[in-house]
TIBATOR-413379 format. One record per residue: residue in one letter; chain; x, y negated, z of N, C-alpha, C in turn. Coordinates in Angstrom, 1 decimal. Layout:
BEGIN
   rest   kette       nx       ny       nz      cax      cay      caz       cx       cy       cz
      a       A        X        Y        Z        X        Y        Z        X        Y        Z
...
# end
This chain:
BEGIN
   rest   kette       nx       ny       nz      cax      cay      caz       cx       cy       cz
      m       A      0.7      1.0     -0.1      0.0     -0.2      0.0      1.0     -1.1     -0.1
      f       A      0.3     -2.5     -0.7      1.2     -3.7     -0.7      0.2     -4.7     -1.0
      g       A      0.8     -6.0     -0.7      0.0     -7.1     -0.9      0.1     -8.3      0.6
      f       A     -1.0     -9.2      0.6     -0.5    -10.1      2.2     -1.6    -10.0      2.5
      q       A     -1.3    -10.7      3.8     -2.5    -11.4      4.9     -2.6    -12.8      4.8
      f       A     -3.9    -13.2      5.5     -3.6    -14.4      4.8     -4.8    -14.9      6.0
      r       A     -5.0    -16.2      6.6     -5.7    -16.6      7.6     -6.1    -18.0      6.8
      v       A     -7.5    -18.1      7.0     -8.7    -19.3      6.5     -8.3    -20.7      7.5
      n       A     -7.3    -21.4      7.4     -7.8    -23.0      8.0     -8.4    -23.8      7.9
      d       A     -8.9    -24.2      6.8     -9.6    -25.1      6.0    -10.8    -25.1      6.5
      p       A    -11.8    -25.9      7.9    -12.9    -25.4      8.6    -13.8    -25.6      7.6
      a       A    -13.5    -26.2      6.1    -14.8    -26.3      5.5    -14.9    -25.0      4.7
      l       A    -13.7    -24.1      4.6    -13.8    -22.4      3.9    -14.6    -21.6      5.1
      i       A    -14.8    -22.1      6.1    -15.3    -21.1      7.0    -16.8    -20.9      6.8
      g       A    -16.7    -19.6      6.8    -18.5    -19.0      6.1    -18.6    -18.6      4.8
      q       A    -17.4    -19.3      3.5    -17.7    -19.3      2.1    -17.1    -18.2      2.1
      t       A    -17.8    -17.9      0.6    -17.4    -16.5     -0.2    -16.2    -16.9     -0.8
      l       A    -15.2    -15.7     -0.8    -13.7    -15.5     -1.1    -13.6    -14.8     -2.1
      t       A    -13.3    -14.9     -3.2    -12.8    -13.4     -4.5    -11.5    -13.2     -4.2
      i       A    -11.4    -12.2     -3.5    -10.1    -11.4     -3.4     -9.7    -10.9     -5.0
      r       A     -8.7    -11.1     -5.7     -8.8    -10.8     -6.8     -7.2    -10.2     -7.2
      k       A     -7.3     -9.1     -8.0     -5.7     -8.5     -8.4     -6.0     -8.3     -9.8
      i       A     -5.2     -8.8    -10.3     -4.6     -8.4    -12.0     -3.5     -8.1    -12.1
      v       A     -3.7     -6.4    -12.5     -3.3     -5.1    -12.6     -2.8     -5.2    -14.2
      p       A     -1.5     -4.1    -14.7     -1.5     -3.5    -15.6     -2.9     -2.7    -16.1
      r       A     -3.1     -2.5    -17.2     -4.2     -1.3    -17.5     -4.1     -0.1    -16.8
      i       A     -5.0      0.2    -16.2     -5.5      1.3    -15.0     -6.6      2.1    -15.6
      t       A     -7.0      3.7    -15.9     -7.5      3.9    -16.6     -7.8      5.1    -15.6
      n       A     -9.0      5.3    -15.1     -9.6      6.5    -14.5    -10.0      7.6    -15.2
      p       A     -9.1      8.8    -15.5     -9.5      9.8    -16.4    -10.4     10.8    -16.0
      k       A    -11.0     10.9    -15.3    -12.5     11.1    -14.7    -13.5     10.7    -16.1
      t       A    -13.3      9.1    -15.8    -14.8      8.4    -16.4    -14.1      7.9    -17.5
      g       A    -12.8      7.5    -17.8    -12.3      6.8    -18.9    -12.6      5.8    -18.8
      q       A    -13.0      4.9    -17.9    -13.1      3.5    -17.5    -11.7      3.0    -17.6
      s       A    -11.6      1.5    -18.1    -10.2      1.2    -17.8    -10.4     -0.5    -17.3
      s       A     -9.4     -0.6    -16.4     -9.6     -2.0    -16.0     -7.9     -2.9    -15.8
      t       A     -8.3     -4.2    -15.8     -6.9     -4.9    -15.7     -7.4     -5.9    -13.9
      v       A     -8.3     -6.1    -14.0     -8.8     -6.6    -13.1     -9.7     -6.0    -11.8
      v       A     -8.7     -5.8    -10.7    -10.0     -5.7     -9.3    -10.3     -6.4     -8.6
      e       A    -11.5     -6.5     -8.3    -11.7     -7.7     -7.4    -13.1     -7.5     -6.4
      g       A    -13.3     -7.8     -5.2    -14.1     -8.2     -4.3    -14.4     -9.2     -4.1
      d       A    -15.6     -9.8     -2.7    -15.9    -10.7     -1.8    -15.8    -10.4     -0.6
      i       A    -15.3    -11.4      0.0    -15.5    -11.4      1.8    -16.1    -13.1      2.0
      v       A    -16.4    -13.0      3.0    -17.0    -14.2      4.0    -15.5    -14.8      5.0
      a       A    -15.4    -16.1      4.9    -13.9    -16.3      5.2    -14.6    -16.2      6.6
      a       A    -13.8    -15.7      7.8    -14.1    -16.3      9.2    -13.0    -16.8     10.0
      p       A    -13.7    -17.6     10.8    -12.4    -18.1     12.1    -11.7    -17.6     12.3
      e       A    -10.3    -17.4     12.8     -9.3    -16.5     13.6     -9.2    -15.4     13.4
      t       A     -9.5    -14.8     11.8     -9.4    -14.0     11.2     -8.5    -13.7     10.1
      l       A     -7.4    -12.5     10.7     -6.7    -12.3      9.1     -7.1    -11.3      8.2
      h       A     -7.4    -11.8      7.1     -7.8    -11.4      6.0     -6.8    -10.4      5.3
      l       A     -7.0     -9.6      4.4     -6.0     -8.9      4.1     -6.5     -8.4      2.0
      n       A     -5.5     -9.0      1.4     -5.4     -8.9      0.2     -4.5     -7.8     -0.3
      a       A     -4.7     -6.2     -0.7     -3.9     -5.3     -0.2     -4.3     -4.4     -1.7
      y       A     -3.4     -3.2     -2.1     -4.2     -2.2     -2.8     -3.3     -1.1     -2.4
      g       A     -3.7      0.1     -2.4     -3.1      1.4     -2.1     -3.6      2.7     -2.9
      f       A     -2.2      2.8     -3.7     -2.1      4.1     -4.6     -2.6      5.6     -4.3
      d       A     -4.2      5.6     -4.0     -4.9      6.4     -3.8     -4.6      7.8     -5.1
      y       A     -4.4      7.6     -6.0     -4.3      8.5     -6.8     -3.2      7.9     -8.1
      d       A     -2.4      9.1     -8.5     -1.3      8.9     -9.2     -1.6      8.3    -10.7
      w       A     -3.0      8.4    -12.1     -3.4      7.2    -12.1     -3.5      6.1    -12.0
      e       A     -3.6      5.3    -10.5     -3.7      4.3    -10.6     -2.3      3.6    -10.5
      r       A     -1.1      4.1    -10.5      0.3      3.4    -10.1      0.7      3.0    -11.9
      a       A      0.7      1.6    -11.6      0.7      1.4    -13.0      2.0      0.2    -13.2
      e       A      3.2      0.7    -13.7      4.3     -0.4    -13.6      3.8     -1.4    -14.6
      g       A      4.6     -2.6    -13.8      4.5     -4.0    -14.5      4.3     -5.2    -12.9
      e       A      3.8     -6.2    -13.9      3.4     -7.1    -12.8      1.7     -7.0    -12.7
      w       A      2.1     -7.2    -10.9      0.6     -7.3    -10.3      0.8     -8.9     -9.5
      t       A     -0.4     -9.3    -10.1     -1.0    -10.3     -9.3     -2.0    -10.4     -8.1
      f       A     -1.8    -10.8     -6.8     -3.0    -10.7     -6.1     -3.4    -12.3     -6.1
      q       A     -4.9    -12.6     -5.9     -5.2    -13.8     -5.5     -6.0    -14.4     -4.7
      v       A     -6.6    -15.4     -3.8     -7.4    -15.6     -3.1     -8.2    -16.6     -3.4
      i       A     -9.6    -16.7     -4.4    -10.2    -17.8     -5.0    -11.5    -17.9     -4.3
      h       A    -11.5    -19.2     -4.4    -12.9    -20.1     -4.2    -13.3    -20.9     -5.1
      n       A    -14.4    -20.8     -5.4    -15.4    -21.5     -6.6    -14.6    -21.7     -7.8
      g       A    -13.7    -20.6     -8.6    -13.0    -20.6     -9.3    -11.5    -21.4     -9.3
      q       A    -11.4    -21.8     -8.0     -9.6    -22.7     -7.8     -9.2    -21.1     -7.1
      v       A     -7.8    -21.0     -7.5     -6.9    -20.0     -6.9     -6.2    -20.8     -5.7
      l       A     -6.5    -20.6     -4.2     -6.3    -20.7     -3.3     -4.6    -20.2     -2.6
      a       A     -4.7    -19.0     -3.2     -3.1    -18.4     -2.9     -3.1    -17.5     -3.7
      e       A     -1.7    -17.1     -4.1     -1.4    -16.2     -4.8      0.2    -15.7     -4.7
      k       A      0.1    -14.2     -4.9      1.6    -13.4     -4.9      1.6    -12.3     -6.2
      k       A      2.7    -12.6     -6.6      3.1    -11.2     -7.8      3.8    -10.7     -7.1
      f       A      3.5     -9.6     -7.8      4.5     -7.9     -7.4      5.2     -7.8     -8.4
      k       A      6.4     -7.0     -8.2      6.7     -6.2     -9.9      6.8     -4.5     -9.2
      v       A      5.9     -3.6    -10.0      5.8     -2.2     -9.5      6.6     -1.7    -10.4
      i       A      7.7     -1.0    -10.1      8.8      0.1    -10.3      8.3      1.5    -10.1
      l       A      8.3      2.1    -11.1      7.7      3.6    -11.1      9.4      4.4    -11.1
      p       A      9.3      5.4    -10.5     10.9      6.2    -10.1     10.5      6.8    -11.9
      m       A     12.1      7.5    -12.1     12.3      8.1    -13.3     11.6      9.7    -13.0
      n       A     11.6     10.3    -12.0     11.6     11.5    -11.8      9.7     11.8    -11.4
# end
């Protein structure tokens, strides 16, 4: 698992819906054939709470080499962003 934790310090954002987005190299579920380059969900910003934007490789097919970008978004504006480079072993 990798990602980042964050706290919402702006009082205007408390109680607001934030989108947690991951922009990833194309991953394809072999059982369904569905592919994606974006994984996202919503959270409600809570006071004094440590929120998490992370991804864990539960299945081998999720392991996609390349740049992964994790974002926190409110009303279309990126509030936080962190890029990761995933490198797969050769064996």
